[in-house]
C-alpha positions in Angstrom: -0.8 -17.0 -39.2 -1.0 -13.6 -40.2 2.5 -12.3 -41.5 3.9 -8.9 -40.1 7.1 -9.2 -41.5 6.9 -5.8 -43.2 5.9 -4.0 -40.2 9.4 -3.1 -39.2 9.9 -1.4 -42.7 6.9 0.9 -42.4 5.2 -0.3 -45.6 2.4 -2.7 -46.3 -1.5 -2.2 -46.4 -2.8 -5.6 -47.9 -6.0 -4.4 -46.3 -8.7 -1.4 -46.3 -9.4 -2.1 -42.4 -6.5 -2.1 -40.0 -5.3 1.1 -38.6 -4.1 3.7 -40.8 -0.2 4.4 -39.5 0.9 5.9 -42.6 -0.7 7.7 -45.8 0.6 9.6 -48.5 -1.9 13.1 -49.1 -1.6 16.0 -51.9 -2.9 19.4 -51.2 -5.0 21.1 -53.5 -2.3 23.0 -56.2 -2.9 25.3 -59.0 -3.6 22.7 -61.3 -6.7 21.8 -59.8 -7.9 25.5 -59.0 -7.4 26.7 -62.5 -9.1 23.3 -64.2 -11.6 23.8 -66.5 -14.9 21.6 -65.0 -16.2 21.0 -68.8 -12.7 19.1 -69.3 -12.2 17.4 -66.0 -15.5 16.4 -65.8 -15.9 18.8 -62.4 -19.4 19.9 -61.0 -18.3 23.5 -60.9 -15.0 25.5 -60.9 -12.8 24.9 -57.8 -12.5 27.7 -55.3 -8.7 27.3 -53.8 -9.2 29.0 -50.8 -11.9 26.7 -49.7 -10.2 23.5 -51.0 -7.1 24.4 -49.3 -9.4 25.1 -45.8 -11.2 21.6 -46.3 -8.0 19.4 -47.4 -6.1 21.2 -44.1 -9.4 19.6 -42.4 -9.0 16.2 -43.2 -5.0 16.0 -42.9 -5.5 17.0 -39.4 -8.4 14.6 -39.2 -6.0 11.8 -39.9 -3.0 12.7 -38.0 -5.7 13.2 -34.6 -6.4 9.3 -35.8 -2.7 8.5 -35.4 -1.4 8.6 -39.1 2.1 9.6 -40.2 1.2 11.9 -43.2 3.9 11.6 -46.2 3.0 14.9 -48.3 3.5 14.4 -52.4 4.0 17.7 -53.1 6.2 17.1 -56.4 5.0 20.0 -58.6 2.7 18.7 -61.6 1.9 21.1 -63.8 -1.3 20.5 -65.7 -2.3 17.5 -63.7 -5.3 18.8 -62.0 -6.6 15.7 -60.4 -3.3 14.5 -58.6 -4.8 15.6 -55.3 -6.8 12.1 -55.6 -3.5 10.2 -54.5 -5.4 6.7 -54.2 -5.1 5.9 -57.7 -1.6 6.0 -59.3 -0.3 3.5 -57.1 -1.4 0.7 -54.9 1.1 -0.7 -51.8 1.6 -4.5 -51.2 3.4 -5.7 -48.8 6.4 -5.8 -50.9 6.0 -2.2 -51.8 4.7 0.0 -54.6 2.7 -1.3 -57.6 2.9 1.7 -59.8 -0.3 1.6 -62.1 -1.3 3.3 -65.1 -4.0 5.3 -65.3 -7.2 4.8 -67.1 -8.1 8.1 -67.5 -6.1 9.9 -70.4 -5.3 13.4 -68.4 -4.1 11.4 -65.4 -1.7 9.8 -67.4 1.8 10.9 -65.5 0.9 11.1 -61.8 2.2 7.5 -61.5 6.1 7.3 -61.5 6.3 11.1 -59.4 4.2 9.5 -56.5 5.8 6.4 -56.6 9.3 8.7 -55.9 7.5 10.2 -53.3 7.2 6.6 -52.0 10.6 5.7 -52.6 11.8 8.8 -50.7 9.8 7.3 -47.7 11.0 4.2 -47.5 8.9 2.2 -49.8 10.4 0.1 -52.8 9.0 -0.1 -56.1 7.7 -3.5 -57.0 6.1 -4.1 -60.1 5.3 -1.3 -62.4 2.0 -2.2 -65.1 3.0 -2.0 -68.7 1.9 -2.0 -72.4 -1.6 -1.9 -72.6 -2.1 -2.3 -69.0 -4.6 0.3 -67.4 -5.7 0.5 -63.9 -6.5 3.1 -61.0 -6.5 2.6 -57.5 -10.1 3.4 -57.1 -10.9 0.1 -58.6 -8.8 -2.1 -56.4 -10.5 -3.0 -53.3 -8.4 -5.3 -50.5 -11.7 -7.9 -49.4 -8.6 -9.1 -46.5 -4.5 -9.3 -47.0 -4.9 -12.4 -49.5 -7.7 -11.1 -51.5 -8.0 -8.5 -54.1 -11.1 -7.2 -55.9 -10.2 -5.6 -59.1 -12.7 -3.8 -60.8 -13.1 -4.3 -64.3 -14.7 -1.1 -66.1 -13.7 2.2 -68.2 -10.6 2.8 -65.9 -9.4 -0.3 -65.3 -8.7 -2.9 -68.0 -8.2 -6.8 -68.2 -4.6 -6.9 -69.2 -4.1 -4.7 -66.0 -5.8 -7.4 -63.9 -3.7 -10.5 -65.7 -0.3 -8.2 -64.5 -1.7 -7.7 -61.2 -2.1 -11.2 -60.6 1.1 -11.8 -61.6 2.8 -8.5 -59.1 0.7 -10.3 -56.2 0.9 -14.1 -56.8 4.3 -14.3 -55.0 2.6 -13.1 -52.0 0.0 -15.2 -51.8 -2.9 -12.9 -53.2 -5.9 -14.0 -55.0 -6.9 -11.3 -57.4 -11.1 -11.2 -58.2 -12.5 -9.9 -61.2 -15.7 -7.6 -60.7 -17.3 -6.2 -63.7 -18.6 -2.6 -63.2 -21.9 -1.1 -64.7 -21.7 1.4 -67.7 -23.7 3.8 -65.4 -23.1 7.5 -67.1 -20.5 6.7 -69.1 -16.9 6.7 -69.8 -16.3 10.3 -68.7 -17.6 10.0 -65.4 -15.4 8.8 -62.7 -17.3 5.3 -61.6 -14.8 3.0 -59.5 -15.1 -0.4 -57.7 -14.9 1.9 -54.6 -17.5 4.8 -56.0 -19.7 1.6 -55.2 -18.5 0.1 -52.1 -15.9 0.3 -49.0 -14.5 -1.9 -46.5 -15.3 -0.7 -42.9 -14.2 -4.1 -41.1 -13.4 -7.6 -42.2 -17.0 -8.3 -42.1 -18.5 -4.8 -42.9 -19.2 -3.1 -45.9 -20.8 -0.3 -47.1 -21.9 -0.1 -50.4 -24.6 0.8 -53.1 -25.8 -2.5 -54.3 -28.0 -1.1 -57.0 -25.4 -1.0 -59.1 -23.1 -4.0 -57.8 -22.9 -6.9 -60.3 -25.0 -9.9 -58.5 -22.3 -12.9 -58.7 -20.0 -10.2 -56.7 -22.9 -9.6 -54.3 -23.4 -13.1 -53.5 -19.8 -13.4 -52.9 -19.7 -11.0 -50.4 -22.8 -13.1 -48.6 -20.4 -16.3 -49.1 -17.9 -14.8 -46.9 -19.9 -13.6 -44.4 -19.7 -9.9 -45.0 -22.5 -7.7 -44.2 -23.4 -4.9 -46.2 -24.8 -1.7 -45.1 -26.6 0.0 -47.7 -26.3 3.3 -48.8 -29.9 5.1 -48.9 -30.4 6.2 -52.9 -30.1 9.9 -51.9 -27.1 9.5 -50.9 -25.0 7.7 -53.7 -24.3 10.8 -55.6 -22.6 12.3 -52.9 -20.6 9.6 -52.3 -22.1 7.7 -49.7 -20.3 4.5 -50.6 -17.0 6.3 -50.3 -15.7 5.6 -46.7 -12.4 5.7 -45.4 -11.9 3.0 -42.4 -9.0 4.5 -40.0 -9.4 1.2 -38.1 -11.8 -1.5 -38.1 -15.2 -0.2 -37.9 -14.1 3.4 -37.5 -14.5 5.6 -40.7 -14.6 8.7 -42.2 -17.0 10.5 -44.6 -18.5 13.4 -46.3 -20.8 15.3 -43.7 -23.7 15.5 -46.0 -24.0 11.8 -46.0 -26.1 11.9 -42.5 -28.3 8.7 -43.3 -25.6 6.6 -44.2 -23.5 7.6 -41.4 -26.5 6.8 -39.1 -26.7 3.1 -40.4 -22.9 2.5 -39.9 -23.3 3.8 -36.3 -26.2 1.2 -36.0 -23.9 -1.3 -37.3 -21.3 -0.4 -34.3 -19.1 2.2 -36.3 -17.5 5.2 -35.1 -18.1 7.7 -37.7 -16.2 11.2 -38.4 -17.0 13.2 -40.8 -15.5 16.3 -43.0 -16.5 18.9 -45.0 -15.9 18.2 -48.9 -17.8 20.4 -51.2 -14.6 21.7 -53.0 -11.9 19.1 -52.9 -14.8 15.8 -52.9 -17.7 17.0 -54.4 -16.5 19.1 -57.5 -14.0 16.6 -58.5 -15.4 13.4 -57.7 -13.1 12.2 -55.2 -14.1 11.0 -51.6 -12.0 10.8 -48.4 -10.4 6.9 -49.7 -9.5 8.7 -53.3 -7.9 11.6 -51.1 -5.8 9.0 -49.2 -3.1 6.5 -50.3 -2.5 4.3 -47.3 1.0 3.0 -47.1 0.8 1.5 -43.8 -2.0 -0.4 -42.4 -0.9 -2.3 -38.9 -3.1 -3.8 -35.7 
């Protein structure tokens, strides 16, 4: 039987697909608006007015879905990527696991976000330490007891070992997934750049860059995969946020992916992300840190 002991506390998100009840968001900051695209690996200089409008629309969509928004508004001068709140922490049934960013420019985001969560009633369960590096975009809940951990430029073997230690008391198994070099270490290629869970038995993915053992493993677990067309991989087609089983949010231009998801029985909502997603390489999952999911 599924453990619901954390429900009364308002945290616990060991799933990518149960209804989203509480979620952290952060509005675009002056640091984002003034970021040098060459330094931050952005696809153009952000337009702050447009970025602010896009983010407000996404936040309104999440509220309309029934999620309580926790605003992370701590000043973080110089940390242009801090809007992508998915990456600095992971929330499990025991509280927050404070990660350690693999992108050097993002180091320093972790504890301020953890403190925002403490204020919201979520205790710190564990902190990565030493040489461990991990970002939330590499951490994919397959189910409540299985966490896939991408091994690439942003998340390393030491972090995998520490996450295993942190989650073992909760009965969670960490599964290593090797990531490709693709375009190199300066780009953002997380595990969730390649795959998102939409239901317990349904994922949306770009299989061309998935490792074969992981692909077979998904099949062995009975997980059906909606394949993102090659033309929509660059526009973050696989970066899809489930707000409930088979109910999801993705970027508006990924029309073919949306059609394929609808054909698989999903309800699909879209958002504008020219400024907040494409320029900074962060889709709907990156812009949110689920805190509480519950049926």
